[in-house]
N, CA and C atoms as a LAMMPS dump frame, in Angstrom:
ITEM: TIMESTEP
0
ITEM: NUMBER OF ATOMS
528
ITEM: BOX BOUNDS ff ff ff
-5.0000000000000000e+02 5.0000000000000000e+02
-5.0000000000000000e+02 5.0000000000000000e+02
-5.0000000000000000e+02 5.0000000000000000e+02
ITEM: ATOMS id mol type element x y z
1 1 1 N 337.654 267.529 183.985
2 1 2 C 337.538 266.252 184.04
3 1 3 C 338.046 265.312 184.937
4 2 1 N 338.898 265.89 185.64
5 2 2 C 339.497 265.331 186.745
6 2 3 C 338.566 264.88 188.326
7 3 1 N 337.846 264.39 188.232
8 3 2 C 336.896 264.055 189.342
9 3 3 C 337.674 263.26 190.935
10 4 1 N 336.572 263.305 191.59
11 4 2 C 337.335 262.299 192.872
12 4 3 C 337.838 260.948 192.452
13 5 1 N 336.932 260.333 191.592
14 5 2 C 337.337 259.108 191.376
15 5 3 C 338.55 258.784 190.447
16 6 1 N 338.791 259.965 189.529
17 6 2 C 339.955 259.702 188.8
18 6 3 C 341.263 259.944 189.545
19 7 1 N 341.254 260.883 190.685
20 7 2 C 342.31 260.887 191.765
21 7 3 C 342.673 260.16 192.414
22 8 1 N 341.432 259.309 193.203
23 8 2 C 341.702 257.903 193.93
24 8 3 C 342.241 257.15 193.072
25 9 1 N 341.809 257.083 191.793
26 9 2 C 342.32 255.728 190.796
27 9 3 C 344.27 256.088 190.495
28 10 1 N 344.121 257.21 190.583
29 10 2 C 345.675 257.755 190.157
30 10 3 C 346.253 257.584 191.314
31 11 1 N 345.859 257.931 192.678
32 11 2 C 346.592 257.363 193.988
33 11 3 C 346.828 256.039 194.027
34 12 1 N 346.036 255.395 193.746
35 12 2 C 346.005 253.887 194.021
36 12 3 C 346.89 253.244 192.749
37 13 1 N 347.257 253.666 191.822
38 13 2 C 347.96 253.432 190.709
39 13 3 C 349.174 253.696 191.021
40 14 1 N 349.545 254.876 191.511
41 14 2 C 350.738 255.364 192.056
42 14 3 C 351.115 254.244 193.001
43 15 1 N 350.505 254.114 194.21
44 15 2 C 350.823 253.248 195.413
45 15 3 C 351.248 251.899 194.735
46 16 1 N 350.408 251.248 193.683
47 16 2 C 351.02 250.139 193.216
48 16 3 C 352.115 250.197 192.518
49 17 1 N 352.337 251.14 191.818
50 17 2 C 353.707 251.107 190.97
51 17 3 C 354.864 251.144 192.122
52 18 1 N 354.908 252.077 193.006
53 18 2 C 355.469 252.345 193.593
54 18 3 C 355.99 250.799 194.941
55 19 1 N 354.904 250.231 195.129
56 19 2 C 355.346 249.098 195.782
57 19 3 C 355.938 247.735 194.803
58 20 1 N 355.787 248.066 193.472
59 20 2 C 356.005 246.938 192.881
60 20 3 C 357.29 246.727 192.946
61 21 1 N 358.492 247.305 192.962
62 21 2 C 359.92 246.607 193.241
63 21 3 C 360.023 246.003 194.436
64 22 1 N 359.341 246.296 195.526
65 22 2 C 359.378 245.27 196.653
66 22 3 C 358.558 244.031 196.472
67 23 1 N 357.122 244.019 195.783
68 23 2 C 356.503 242.611 195.642
69 23 3 C 357.26 241.762 194.798
70 24 1 N 358.044 242.364 193.899
71 24 2 C 358.752 241.531 192.902
72 24 3 C 360.035 240.93 193.44
73 25 1 N 360.669 241.676 194.428
74 25 2 C 361.848 240.945 195.345
75 25 3 C 361.147 240.056 196.109
76 26 1 N 360.151 240.315 196.876
77 26 2 C 359.609 239.368 197.737
78 26 3 C 359.232 237.833 196.919
79 27 1 N 358.654 238.099 195.599
80 27 2 C 358.229 236.952 194.676
81 27 3 C 359.729 236.415 194.493
82 28 1 N 360.537 237.031 194.24
83 28 2 C 361.638 236.396 193.59
84 28 3 C 362.391 235.64 195.065
85 29 1 N 362.547 236.266 196.131
86 29 2 C 363.145 235.725 197.146
87 29 3 C 362.282 234.386 197.405
88 30 1 N 360.703 234.236 197.406
89 30 2 C 359.875 233.009 197.72
90 30 3 C 360.096 232.183 196.413
91 31 1 N 360.48 232.727 195.292
92 31 2 C 360.863 231.598 194.45
93 31 3 C 362.133 230.729 194.761
94 32 1 N 363.057 231.353 195.101
95 32 2 C 364.073 231.04 195.248
96 32 3 C 364.151 229.994 196.608
97 33 1 N 363.69 230.442 197.382
98 33 2 C 363.113 229.517 198.787
99 33 3 C 362.841 228.271 198.177
100 34 1 N 361.63 228.37 197.169
101 34 2 C 360.894 227.107 197.025
102 34 3 C 361.634 226.307 196.021
103 35 1 N 362.645 226.943 195.032
104 35 2 C 363.483 225.816 194.373
105 35 3 C 364.455 225.317 195.398
106 36 1 N 364.782 226.05 196.418
107 36 2 C 365.622 225.211 197.386
108 36 3 C 365.056 224.171 198.118
109 37 1 N 363.969 224.514 198.697
110 37 2 C 363.03 223.262 199.277
111 37 3 C 362.968 222.351 197.974
112 38 1 N 362.821 222.55 197.107
113 38 2 C 362.573 221.175 196.285
114 38 3 C 363.609 220.653 195.74
115 39 1 N 364.808 221.345 195.649
116 39 2 C 366.163 220.625 195.206
117 39 3 C 366.747 219.605 196.999
118 40 1 N 366.66 220.57 197.885
119 40 2 C 366.899 219.752 199.14
120 40 3 C 365.818 218.46 199.403
121 41 1 N 364.711 218.486 199.006
122 41 2 C 363.652 217.49 198.842
123 41 3 C 364.19 216.264 197.87
124 42 1 N 364.375 216.749 196.711
125 42 2 C 365.066 215.984 195.731
126 42 3 C 366.175 215.211 196.166
127 43 1 N 366.933 215.461 196.628
128 43 2 C 368.346 215.261 197.249
129 43 3 C 368.058 214.278 198.185
130 44 1 N 367.217 214.447 199.212
131 44 2 C 366.718 213.453 200.291
132 44 3 C 365.972 212.226 199.361
133 45 1 N 365.143 212.646 198.598
134 45 2 C 364.757 211.553 197.889
135 45 3 C 365.688 210.395 197.408
136 46 1 N 366.675 211.172 196.655
137 46 2 C 367.577 210.299 195.86
138 46 3 C 368.602 209.525 197.022
139 47 1 N 368.588 210.211 197.89
140 47 2 C 369.726 209.497 199.255
141 47 3 C 368.617 208.197 199.66
142 48 1 N 367.537 208.585 199.916
143 48 2 C 366.469 207.766 200.541
144 48 3 C 366.37 206.468 199.72
145 49 1 N 366.396 206.563 198.777
146 49 2 C 366.053 205.78 197.574
147 49 3 C 367.251 204.827 197.46
148 50 1 N 368.219 205.312 197.722
149 50 2 C 369.68 204.538 197.347
150 50 3 C 369.756 203.628 198.841
151 51 1 N 369.443 204.338 199.795
152 51 2 C 369.604 203.458 200.815
153 51 3 C 368.385 202.531 200.987
154 52 1 N 367.135 202.475 200.621
155 52 2 C 366.238 201.692 200.606
156 52 3 C 366.501 200.394 199.772
157 53 1 N 367.315 200.687 198.7
158 53 2 C 368.053 199.812 197.783
159 53 3 C 368.669 198.858 198.363
160 54 1 N 369.932 199.39 198.848
161 54 2 C 370.831 198.859 199.257
162 54 3 C 370.54 198.149 200.316
163 55 1 N 369.79 198.633 201.561
164 55 2 C 369.53 198.225 202.633
165 55 3 C 368.377 196.874 202.175
166 56 1 N 367.508 197.106 201.452
167 56 2 C 366.618 196.185 201.14
168 56 3 C 367.193 194.561 200.572
169 57 1 N 368.046 195.24 199.623
170 57 2 C 369.21 193.717 199.286
171 57 3 C 369.646 193.157 200.497
172 58 1 N 370.219 194.08 201.297
173 58 2 C 371.025 193.368 202.291
174 58 3 C 370.027 192.602 203.178
175 59 1 N 368.863 193.034 203.41
176 59 2 C 368.019 192.407 204.164
177 59 3 C 367.526 191.204 203.504
178 60 1 N 367.1 191.519 202.144
179 60 2 C 367.071 189.778 201.292
180 60 3 C 368.092 188.638 201.761
181 61 1 N 369.388 189.184 201.624
182 61 2 C 370.436 188.279 201.521
183 61 3 C 370.368 187.752 203.165
184 62 1 N 370.012 188.706 204.341
185 62 2 C 370.463 188.211 205.654
186 62 3 C 369.406 187.196 205.889
187 63 1 N 368.034 187.344 205.427
188 63 2 C 366.768 186.677 205.514
189 63 3 C 366.74 185.51 204.871
190 64 1 N 367.589 185.202 203.518
191 64 2 C 367.506 184.388 202.636
192 64 3 C 366.353 184.228 201.781
193 65 1 N 365.731 185.635 201.486
194 65 2 C 364.398 185.786 200.519
195 65 3 C 365.12 186.593 199.135
196 66 1 N 364.346 186.111 198.356
197 66 2 C 364.718 186.849 196.934
198 66 3 C 364.528 188.391 197.195
199 67 1 N 365.271 188.912 196.445
200 67 2 C 365.171 190.456 196.157
201 67 3 C 363.852 190.862 195.681
202 68 1 N 363.245 190.102 194.961
203 68 2 C 361.777 190.533 194.341
204 68 3 C 360.972 190.582 195.328
205 69 1 N 360.897 189.62 196.028
206 69 2 C 360.108 189.62 197.335
207 69 3 C 360.327 190.759 198.279
208 70 1 N 361.413 191.143 198.518
209 70 2 C 361.501 192.172 199.372
210 70 3 C 360.988 193.645 198.489
211 71 1 N 361.454 193.702 197.167
212 71 2 C 360.961 194.586 196.341
213 71 3 C 359.43 194.502 196.242
214 72 1 N 358.475 193.623 196.256
215 72 2 C 357.161 193.649 196.357
216 72 3 C 356.482 193.738 197.622
217 73 1 N 357.311 193.757 198.944
218 73 2 C 356.79 194.007 199.987
219 73 3 C 357.452 195.235 200.545
220 74 1 N 358.552 195.288 201.051
221 74 2 C 359.041 196.335 201.995
222 74 3 C 359.321 197.55 201.054
223 75 1 N 360.158 197.363 200.031
224 75 2 C 360.366 198.548 199.262
225 75 3 C 358.841 199.043 198.519
226 76 1 N 358.063 198.265 198.19
227 76 2 C 357.04 198.488 197.543
228 76 3 C 356.158 199.263 198.213
229 77 1 N 355.726 198.8 199.788
230 77 2 C 355.548 199.748 200.814
231 77 3 C 355.892 200.773 200.891
232 78 1 N 357.251 200.8 201.281
233 78 2 C 357.906 202.228 201.559
234 78 3 C 357.791 203.34 200.582
235 79 1 N 358.031 203.092 199.418
236 79 2 C 357.808 203.989 198.313
237 79 3 C 356.234 204.345 198.161
238 80 1 N 355.258 203.66 198.362
239 80 2 C 353.71 203.912 198.028
240 80 3 C 353.406 204.776 199.398
241 81 1 N 354.38 205.193 200.604
242 81 2 C 353.668 205.758 201.598
243 81 3 C 353.394 207.319 201.141
244 82 1 N 354.167 207.943 200.4
245 82 2 C 353.751 209.268 199.712
246 82 3 C 352.445 209.27 199.343
247 83 1 N 352.006 208.089 198.351
248 83 2 C 350.741 208.172 197.744
249 83 3 C 349.534 207.966 198.818
250 84 1 N 349.857 207.086 199.771
251 84 2 C 349.118 206.741 200.878
252 84 3 C 348.716 208.174 201.619
253 85 1 N 349.777 208.85 201.999
254 85 2 C 349.528 209.835 202.824
255 85 3 C 348.65 211.078 201.701
256 86 1 N 349.071 211.222 200.611
257 86 2 C 348.25 212.038 199.667
258 86 3 C 346.801 211.708 199.307
259 87 1 N 346.465 210.528 199.343
260 87 2 C 345.479 210.049 198.805
261 87 3 C 344.516 210.21 200.291
262 88 1 N 345.166 210.015 201.481
263 88 2 C 344.264 209.573 202.79
264 88 3 C 343.545 211.117 203.392
265 89 1 N 344.781 212.018 202.731
266 89 2 C 344.352 213.388 203.092
267 89 3 C 343.195 213.79 201.956
268 90 1 N 343.465 213.804 200.982
269 90 2 C 342.531 214.273 199.946
270 90 3 C 341.17 213.624 200.234
271 91 1 N 340.919 212.396 200.644
272 91 2 C 339.76 211.546 201.065
273 91 3 C 339.084 212.484 201.869
274 92 1 N 340.116 212.56 203.296
275 92 2 C 339.463 213.197 204.273
276 92 3 C 338.812 214.667 203.957
277 93 1 N 339.638 214.97 202.783
278 93 2 C 338.896 216.607 202.487
279 93 3 C 337.754 216.187 201.573
280 94 1 N 337.217 215.144 201.113
281 94 2 C 336.071 215.016 200.233
282 94 3 C 336.651 215.033 198.787
283 95 1 N 337.781 215.062 198.347
284 95 2 C 338.47 215.313 197.142
285 95 3 C 338.482 213.789 196.253
286 96 1 N 337.554 212.943 196.49
287 96 2 C 337.737 211.58 196.206
288 96 3 C 338.466 211.439 194.634
289 97 1 N 338.203 212.314 193.659
290 97 2 C 338.919 212.381 192.355
291 97 3 C 340.111 212.597 192.479
292 98 1 N 340.588 213.264 193.545
293 98 2 C 342.35 213.394 193.611
294 98 3 C 342.741 212.289 194.283
295 99 1 N 342.06 211.518 195.184
296 99 2 C 342.73 210.228 195.942
297 99 3 C 342.861 209.286 194.997
298 100 1 N 341.648 208.924 194.273
299 100 2 C 341.681 208.191 193.239
300 100 3 C 342.789 208.426 192.223
301 101 1 N 342.513 209.474 191.567
302 101 2 C 343.401 209.658 190.65
303 101 3 C 344.946 209.509 190.731
304 102 1 N 345.43 210.031 192.239
305 102 2 C 346.584 209.865 192.561
306 102 3 C 347.129 208.391 192.54
307 103 1 N 346.264 207.665 193.115
308 103 2 C 346.762 206.01 192.956
309 103 3 C 346.769 205.5 191.583
310 104 1 N 345.556 205.941 190.702
311 104 2 C 345.652 205.229 189.298
312 104 3 C 347.007 205.733 188.845
313 105 1 N 347.226 207.218 188.889
314 105 2 C 348.119 207.869 187.957
315 105 3 C 349.367 207.396 188.51
316 106 1 N 349.576 207.219 189.827
317 106 2 C 350.854 206.482 190.308
318 106 3 C 351.369 205.242 189.767
319 107 1 N 350.416 204.388 189.757
320 107 2 C 350.8 203.17 189.177
321 107 3 C 350.757 203.278 187.903
322 108 1 N 350.232 203.871 186.861
323 108 2 C 350.363 203.752 185.424
324 108 3 C 351.878 204.488 185.26
325 109 1 N 352.149 205.667 186.174
326 109 2 C 353.474 206.058 185.736
327 109 3 C 354.66 205.087 186.468
328 110 1 N 354.2 204.364 187.278
329 110 2 C 355.543 203.421 188.221
330 110 3 C 355.566 202.118 187.109
331 111 1 N 354.435 201.825 186.26
332 111 2 C 354.668 200.713 185.513
333 111 3 C 355.165 201.113 184.013
334 112 1 N 354.487 202.152 183.31
335 112 2 C 354.867 202.802 182.092
336 112 3 C 355.872 203.309 182.042
337 113 1 N 356.248 204.254 183.047
338 113 2 C 357.085 205.533 182.925
339 113 3 C 358.273 204.998 183.682
340 114 1 N 358.258 204.667 184.778
341 114 2 C 359.31 204.139 185.533
342 114 3 C 360.13 202.785 184.842
343 115 1 N 359.28 201.959 184.8
344 115 2 C 359.634 200.79 184.071
345 115 3 C 360.305 200.742 183.052
346 116 1 N 359.838 201.632 182.168
347 116 2 C 359.874 201.909 180.862
348 116 3 C 361.478 202.728 180.583
349 117 1 N 361.596 203.662 181.904
350 117 2 C 363.09 204.434 181.672
351 117 3 C 364.307 203.454 182.082
352 118 1 N 363.868 202.468 183.215
353 118 2 C 364.754 201.406 183.751
354 118 3 C 365.105 200.686 182.799
355 119 1 N 364.243 200.197 181.872
356 119 2 C 364.93 199.421 180.704
357 119 3 C 365.582 200.064 179.789
358 120 1 N 365.716 201.181 179.749
359 120 2 C 366.179 201.84 178.956
360 120 3 C 367.738 202.09 179.426
361 121 1 N 367.933 202.023 180.734
362 121 2 C 369.166 201.86 181.416
363 121 3 C 369.65 200.603 181.3
364 122 1 N 368.947 199.327 181.584
365 122 2 C 369.461 198.203 181.567
366 122 3 C 367.99 197.022 181.322
367 123 1 N 368.202 196.133 180.521
368 123 2 C 367.153 195.455 180.403
369 123 3 C 366.759 194.787 181.571
370 124 1 N 365.409 194.675 181.646
371 124 2 C 365.148 193.959 183.144
372 124 3 C 364.738 192.354 182.776
373 125 1 N 365.072 191.663 183.835
374 125 2 C 364.55 190.32 183.865
375 125 3 C 363.508 190.11 184.628
376 126 1 N 362.513 189.331 184.283
377 126 2 C 361.095 189.316 184.84
378 126 3 C 360.793 187.786 185.39
379 127 1 N 361.816 186.924 185.158
380 127 2 C 361.393 185.368 185.389
381 127 3 C 361.381 185.376 186.776
382 128 1 N 362.056 186.101 188.056
383 128 2 C 361.689 185.925 189.227
384 128 3 C 360.781 186.454 189.685
385 129 1 N 359.688 187.365 189.123
386 129 2 C 358.42 187.513 189.389
387 129 3 C 357.402 186.518 189.108
388 130 1 N 356.672 186.058 190.382
389 130 2 C 355.841 184.752 189.887
390 130 3 C 354.67 185.092 189.306
391 131 1 N 354.155 183.952 188.818
392 131 2 C 352.603 184.033 188.146
393 131 3 C 351.637 184.847 189.02
394 132 1 N 351.752 184.421 190.449
395 132 2 C 350.775 185.099 191.575
396 132 3 C 351.069 186.581 191.602
397 133 1 N 351.987 187.201 191.335
398 133 2 C 352.662 188.502 191.243
399 133 3 C 351.97 189.079 190.08
400 134 1 N 352.023 188.279 188.682
401 134 2 C 351.079 189.286 187.657
402 134 3 C 349.766 188.961 187.865
403 135 1 N 349.426 188.084 188.416
404 135 2 C 347.922 187.829 188.633
405 135 3 C 347.495 189.023 189.616
406 136 1 N 348.349 189.223 190.602
407 136 2 C 347.718 190.317 191.831
408 136 3 C 347.662 191.596 191.194
409 137 1 N 348.486 191.884 190.054
410 137 2 C 348.792 193.248 189.323
411 137 3 C 347.771 193.078 188.471
412 138 1 N 347.314 192.73 187.806
413 138 2 C 346.535 192.515 186.665
414 138 3 C 345.07 192.584 187.449
415 139 1 N 344.934 191.435 188.357
416 139 2 C 343.565 191.367 189.141
417 139 3 C 343.316 192.896 189.792
418 140 1 N 344.182 193.216 190.532
419 140 2 C 343.406 194.387 191.1
420 140 3 C 343.051 195.409 190.403
421 141 1 N 343.831 195.594 189.277
422 141 2 C 343.326 196.671 188.324
423 141 3 C 341.836 196.006 187.888
424 142 1 N 341.583 195.037 187.506
425 142 2 C 340.518 194.437 187.17
426 142 3 C 339.372 195 188.258
427 143 1 N 339.637 194.336 189.226
428 143 2 C 338.846 194.345 190.572
429 143 3 C 338.109 196.289 190.718
430 144 1 N 339.485 196.96 190.686
431 144 2 C 339.134 198.364 191.038
432 144 3 C 338.294 198.704 189.89
433 145 1 N 338.331 198.56 188.473
434 145 2 C 337.917 198.797 187.577
435 145 3 C 336.516 198.655 187.529
436 146 1 N 336.131 197.103 187.907
437 146 2 C 334.7 196.667 188.153
438 146 3 C 334.024 197.324 189.033
439 147 1 N 334.656 197.438 190.157
440 147 2 C 333.929 198.043 191.46
441 147 3 C 333.629 199.35 190.954
442 148 1 N 334.384 200.244 190.455
443 148 2 C 334.181 201.645 190.363
444 148 3 C 333.154 202 189.557
445 149 1 N 332.866 201.026 188.533
446 149 2 C 331.933 201.243 187.448
447 149 3 C 330.409 200.559 187.864
448 150 1 N 330.356 200.086 188.744
449 150 2 C 329.144 199.335 189.35
450 150 3 C 328.376 200.604 189.754
451 151 1 N 328.556 201.614 190.518
452 151 2 C 327.656 202.577 190.964
453 151 3 C 328.483 204.278 190.979
454 152 1 N 329.736 204.107 190.201
455 152 2 C 330.534 205.196 190.246
456 152 3 C 331.098 205.426 191.481
457 153 1 N 331.139 204.358 192.24
458 153 2 C 331.593 204.701 193.501
459 153 3 C 332.29 203.345 194.259
460 154 1 N 333.312 203.688 194.707
461 154 2 C 334.099 202.444 195.47
462 154 3 C 333.558 202.452 196.925
463 155 1 N 332.581 201.579 197.281
464 155 2 C 331.94 201.572 198.907
465 155 3 C 332.817 201.358 199.86
466 156 1 N 332.672 201.175 201.234
467 156 2 C 333.588 200.767 202.044
468 156 3 C 333.802 199.539 202.275
469 157 1 N 332.734 198.626 201.958
470 157 2 C 332.602 197.146 202.273
471 157 3 C 333.896 196.717 200.702
472 158 1 N 333.623 197.439 199.673
473 158 2 C 334.637 196.931 198.672
474 158 3 C 336.21 197.461 198.949
475 159 1 N 336.212 198.559 199.676
476 159 2 C 337.662 198.865 199.972
477 159 3 C 338.3 197.943 201.129
478 160 1 N 337.32 197.275 202.061
479 160 2 C 337.781 196.329 202.758
480 160 3 C 338.229 194.701 201.871
481 161 1 N 337.129 194.678 200.907
482 161 2 C 337.785 193.593 200.199
483 161 3 C 339.008 193.806 199.247
484 162 1 N 339.215 194.97 198.753
485 162 2 C 340.692 195.245 198.286
486 162 3 C 341.598 195.174 199.134
487 163 1 N 341.327 195.94 200.273
488 163 2 C 342.518 195.529 201.64
489 163 3 C 342.838 193.985 201.931
490 164 1 N 341.519 193.086 201.939
491 164 2 C 341.647 191.859 202.205
492 164 3 C 342.579 191.119 201.14
493 165 1 N 342.244 191.35 200.091
494 165 2 C 342.998 190.957 198.76
495 165 3 C 344.383 191.246 198.929
496 166 1 N 344.839 192.25 199.247
497 166 2 C 346.424 192.728 199.42
498 166 3 C 346.773 192.003 200.626
499 167 1 N 345.973 191.884 201.513
500 167 2 C 346.462 191.062 202.828
501 167 3 C 346.963 189.65 202.254
502 168 1 N 345.752 189.239 201.929
503 168 2 C 346.138 187.721 201.071
504 168 3 C 347.288 187.914 200.037
505 169 1 N 347.355 188.677 199.687
506 169 2 C 348.674 188.535 198.433
507 169 3 C 350.073 188.756 199.738
508 170 1 N 349.92 189.458 200.314
509 170 2 C 351.075 189.565 201.374
510 170 3 C 351.484 188.329 202.213
511 171 1 N 350.601 187.519 202.375
512 171 2 C 350.584 186.398 203.136
513 171 3 C 351.308 185.346 202.368
514 172 1 N 350.674 185.322 200.995
515 172 2 C 351.255 184.572 200.21
516 172 3 C 352.742 184.58 199.845
517 173 1 N 352.892 186.036 199.766
518 173 2 C 354.534 186.268 199.495
519 173 3 C 355.572 185.957 200.948
520 174 1 N 355.203 186.379 201.749
521 174 2 C 355.878 186.272 203.037
522 174 3 C 355.811 184.447 203.043
523 175 1 N 354.827 183.473 202.689
524 175 2 C 354.866 181.928 202.993
525 175 3 C 355.675 181.434 201.653
526 176 1 N 356.544 182.148 200.604
527 176 2 C 356.777 181.795 199.879
528 176 3 C 358.367 181.041 200.531
């Protein structure tokens, strides 16, 4: 009852079993390498965040503007660069769901998750945030929501409109 097919199957099984320790060793090495890369990336992120906060506050004092303006402009832009890169790559590859989901998910996490966690460390004063900033926050969310439900798609001209809104908001901030 041992035909050629069974013999080949047994040889393949033996080869797989004999190569298993090498495969496990390779996977284990790759796992440690990936963990090391993640740890290095997280350390760089923490150091970069610390530098952004201290240098951002220093710039605010030097230029005579409030820390909230620096936070709303330079720091916000700097911390959003990963989302920009991720969403642009996803959009170029035709993965619109990833691009839009990344932006929305990041903003929800920033508002609910990060702000929520930070207030556990220390309650946050919000009186330095102007009414126009709150309007820009809520308004941009409403605009994206309306635009995305008109045809289930954000068109290029609507993207230009969103960029124009952002540009006007930045001009408003810097003219304060």
